[in-house]
C-alpha positions in Angstrom: 0.2 0.2 0.2 1.4 3.4 -0.4 1.0 6.0 2.1 2.5 9.4 2.6 6.2 8.7 3.9 5.0 11.0 7.5 1.4 11.0 7.9 -0.7 12.1 11.7 -0.6 10.2 14.2 -4.3 11.3 16.1 -4.3 10.2 19.5 -1.9 12.7 21.7 -5.5 15.1 20.3 -7.8 13.0 22.8 -5.6 10.9 25.7 -2.5 9.4 26.2 0.1 12.2 26.3 -0.2 14.9 28.7 -3.6 16.8 28.8 -5.4 16.5 25.4 -6.9 19.9 24.2 -9.9 20.7 24.0 -12.9 19.4 21.1 -12.8 22.8 19.9 -8.4 22.9 20.2 -8.0 19.4 18.8 -10.3 20.4 15.4 -8.5 23.3 15.1 -5.6 21.4 15.0 -6.8 18.7 12.7 -8.3 21.3 10.0 -4.6 23.1 10.0 -3.0 19.7 9.4 -4.9 19.2 6.5 -4.5 22.3 5.4 -1.1 22.1 5.7 -0.5 19.3 3.8 -1.4 16.0 5.8 -2.9 13.1 3.5 -2.5 10.4 6.1 -4.7 10.4 9.7 -4.3 7.4 12.3 -7.0 6.8 14.5 -8.7 4.1 16.5 -11.8 2.4 18.2 -9.8 3.0 21.6 -9.0 6.7 21.3 -10.7 8.6 23.6 -13.3 5.8 23.7 -14.1 6.9 20.3 -13.9 10.4 20.9 -10.9 10.5 18.6 -12.7 9.5 15.5 -16.0 11.7 16.3 -13.0 14.3 16.3 -11.3 13.1 13.0 -15.1 12.8 10.8 -15.7 16.4 11.7 -12.4 17.6 10.5 -12.7 15.5 7.3 -16.5 17.1 6.6 -15.9 17.9 2.7 -12.3 16.7 2.9 -12.6 13.2 2.9 -10.9 12.3 -0.8 -8.0 14.7 0.7 -6.5 12.1 3.1 -6.0 8.1 3.4 -8.3 7.6 6.6 -7.0 4.5 8.9 -8.4 3.6 11.9 -8.1 0.1 14.2 -10.7 -2.4 16.0 -9.9 -4.9 18.5 -9.1 -3.3 21.7 -11.4 -0.9 22.8 -12.6 0.4 26.6 -15.2 -1.6 27.5 -17.0 -1.1 31.3 -14.2 1.6 31.6 -11.1 -1.2 31.0 -9.0 -1.4 28.0 -10.1 -4.9 26.5 -8.5 -6.9 23.4 -10.8 -8.5 21.8 -10.1 -10.0 18.2 -13.3 -12.1 17.9 -15.2 -11.6 14.4 -18.3 -10.6 15.4 -16.6 -7.9 17.9 -14.8 -7.0 14.5 -17.8 -6.5 12.7 -19.6 -4.3 15.2 -16.2 -1.9 16.0 -15.7 -1.6 11.8 -19.7 0.0 12.0 -19.1 1.7 14.9 -16.1 3.5 13.5 -17.8 4.2 10.5 -20.7 5.8 11.7 -18.4 8.0 14.7 -16.1 9.0 11.5 -19.2 9.7 9.2 -17.5 7.8 6.5 -19.2 5.3 3.8 -15.5 3.8 3.8 -12.3 3.7 5.5 -8.5 3.2 3.7 -7.0 1.2 6.1 -7.9 -0.7 9.2 -5.8 -2.5 11.6 -6.5 -4.9 13.8 -5.3 -3.0 16.8 -3.7 -6.3 19.2 -3.7 -9.8 18.2 -6.1 -11.4 20.5 -3.8 -14.2 21.9 -7.4 -16.0 22.4 -8.3 -15.9 18.9 -6.6 -17.7 15.9 -5.1 -14.3 13.7 -6.7 -16.0 10.8 -10.5 -15.7 12.2 -10.0 -11.9 12.9 -8.1 -11.3 9.9 -10.8 -13.2 7.8 -13.7 -10.8 9.6 -11.8 -7.6 8.3 -11.5 -9.7 4.9 -15.1 -9.5 5.1 -15.7 -5.6 5.4 -13.2 -5.5 2.5 -16.0 -7.3 0.3 -18.2 -4.9 1.5 -16.5 -2.3 0.6 -16.5 -0.8 4.6 -12.7 -0.7 4.3 -10.2 -0.6 1.2 -7.5 -2.9 3.2 -6.3 -4.8 6.2 -3.5 -3.9 8.7 -1.7 -5.4 12.0 -0.5 -3.5 15.2 2.1 -4.9 17.1 2.5 -8.1 16.0 5.6 -10.7 14.9 6.5 -11.7 11.9 4.6 -15.5 12.5 1.4 -13.7 13.2 1.7 -11.5 9.9 3.2 -14.8 8.1 -0.4 -16.8 9.7 -2.4 -13.6 8.8 -1.1 -13.4 5.1 -2.5 -16.7 4.5 -5.9 -15.6 5.5 -5.6 -12.5 3.1 -4.0 -9.5 1.8 -2.4 -7.5 4.7 -1.2 -3.8 3.5 0.6 -2.6 6.4 2.0 -3.3 9.6 1.8 -0.5 12.4 4.5 -1.1 14.8 6.5 1.3 17.1 9.9 2.0 15.5 12.5 4.5 16.5 16.0 5.0 16.7 15.3 3.8 20.7 12.7 0.8 20.2 14.2 -1.0 17.6 12.2 -4.2 17.5 11.7 -3.9 14.0 14.8 -5.1 13.3 14.2 -8.3 14.4 12.9 -9.5 11.5 9.8 -6.9 10.6 11.3 -4.6 8.4 12.8 -7.1 6.3 9.5 -9.2 6.3 7.3 -6.0 5.2 9.9 -5.5 2.9 9.8 -8.6 1.3 6.2 -9.1 1.3 5.5 -5.5 0.2 3.7 -4.4 3.2 4.2 -1.1 4.4 5.4 -0.7 7.8 4.0 2.3 9.6 6.0 3.3 12.4 3.9 4.8 15.5 6.3 6.6 18.1 9.0 7.6 15.9 10.0 10.0 17.8 10.5 7.7 20.9 7.2 8.9 22.4 8.9 12.8 22.5 12.3 11.8 23.8 13.8 12.8 21.0 12.6 15.8 20.5 14.5 16.9 23.2 12.6 20.0 24.3 13.4 19.7 27.6 11.0 16.6 28.3 10.9 15.8 32.5 9.2 12.4 33.6 8.6 14.4 37.1 6.1 17.0 35.3 4.6 14.4 33.0 0.6 14.6 34.1 -0.7 12.0 36.5 -2.5 9.9 33.3 0.6 10.6 31.0 1.0 6.7 29.7 4.7 7.8 29.5 4.8 7.6 33.7 4.0 3.8 33.6 6.8 3.1 30.9 10.6 2.3 32.5 12.0 4.5 30.5 10.9 7.0 31.9 11.3 6.1 35.3 13.8 7.6 37.8 16.5 4.1 37.4 16.4 4.3 34.2 15.6 8.2 32.3 19.3 9.5 33.7 21.1 7.1 31.6 18.6 8.1 28.7 18.5 12.0 29.3 22.6 12.2 29.0 22.0 11.3 25.1 20.6 14.1 24.8 23.3 16.8 24.9 25.2 14.9 21.7 21.9 14.2 20.1 21.2 17.6 20.1 24.5 18.4 18.8 24.3 15.9 15.9 20.9 17.4 14.9 22.4 21.3 15.0 24.7 20.0 12.3 22.3 18.3 10.1 20.9 21.7 9.9 17.4 20.0 11.7 15.4 19.7 14.6 16.1 16.9 16.5 12.5 15.5 16.0 13.3 16.0 11.9 16.6 14.0 12.4 14.6 10.9 14.4 12.1 11.4 11.6 14.6 11.0 8.9 16.6 7.9 10.3 13.3 6.4 10.5 12.6 6.7 6.9 16.2 5.8 5.9 15.1 2.0 6.8 13.1 1.7 3.6 11.0 2.8 1.0 8.2 0.9 2.5 8.7 2.7 6.0 6.6 5.5 6.7 6.0 7.1 10.3 3.2 8.7 12.0 4.2 11.0 14.8 1.7 12.6 17.1 1.6 15.9 17.9 -0.7 18.5 19.0 1.2 21.5 17.8 0.8 22.9 14.3 4.3 24.3 14.5 5.3 20.9 15.3 3.7 19.4 12.7 5.2 21.2 9.6 8.4 20.3 11.3 7.6 17.0 10.9 6.5 16.9 7.4 9.3 18.8 6.0 11.6 16.1 7.6 10.3 13.9 4.6 12.6 16.3 2.4 15.7 16.2 4.4 18.9 15.0 2.4 21.1 13.6 5.2 24.2 12.5 4.8 23.8 8.8 5.5 27.4 8.8 7.5 25.2 11.2 9.6 22.2 8.9 10.4 24.8 6.4 10.9 26.0 7.9 13.7 22.4 9.2 14.7 22.1 5.0 15.1 24.9 4.7 16.8 24.5 6.9 19.6 20.8 6.2 19.9 20.0 2.5 19.9 18.6 -0.6 22.2 22.4 -0.7 23.9 22.5 2.9 24.5 19.0 3.7 26.0 18.4 2.2 29.6 15.2 0.4 30.3 12.8 -2.0 28.2 9.9 -0.8 25.8 7.1 -1.3 28.1 6.3 -2.5 31.7 5.4 -6.2 32.4 1.4 -5.8 32.5 1.8 -3.7 29.1 3.9 -6.6 27.5 1.7 -9.2 27.5 -0.7 -7.1 25.5 1.5 -6.9 22.2 2.9 -9.6 19.7 6.0 -8.0 18.3 9.5 -9.3 18.6 11.4 -8.7 21.6 15.4 -8.0 22.7 16.1 -10.0 25.8 16.3 -7.1 27.6 13.1 -6.3 27.1 11.8 -10.1 28.1 13.9 -9.8 31.6 
């Protein structure tokens, strides 16, 4: 599937990072993003308990054909608790609900947000294939999956994209998925390509994060690991200055350099940051400098696992030994 090299992950407009903007501010942000040239919007059933899809739908009024619209099902709040449910009947209902909230007659790309380990992935994918046949979705994606799961899914239906976390500090995709997607002609959509804001080098202080910010529960932002990670930032900032771009742009340029099938969907609530992010697609940086970026920030120089124990059980993607410890 041909996707824009840089899109917009819309989650932070409704929850997860910091305090989300008001619905009015979020709508203004999305409209400004479309005006700035964003042509790929990524949302999900989970985000804001459906509110994010409603917000994206309002922004797309009269502009539906301007974007590749992506959403996700298979993970949603149920009675206030995040619930992974990949049963076909659940996915059928969630696709219909997504269409209604978005106010559209089809969604270009619909992901299985998480593999439900109680349901064979072929069954979940089969339900989404039915939605493709019905014209409700254009293509099927998978999120936070392993190469084995991708291969199983491909036996059941065409898969257009895999959306896994990928950045300089989260290299799990290099344990097979980067190559597997390239060989299969599947887009690899990198979420959190700026390392959950870390590589923006904008003075992030974990102690000042709002109580419900999801990073508070992530090991890399916690006291036993944060000092080691923060110590990387002066050299990281200096490298971006040498490259003539912002730290966030350097992070995005590195991700995009991993292959023409790799795209990125950074999230932001700032239109200025969004414009900077979009400009990263046009950077022509010295490969040697990008290699130095990779040498500076990688799974060996970063302290702490990607997720905590509770979060890790939700994902299927390949894991480094230090993440499994």
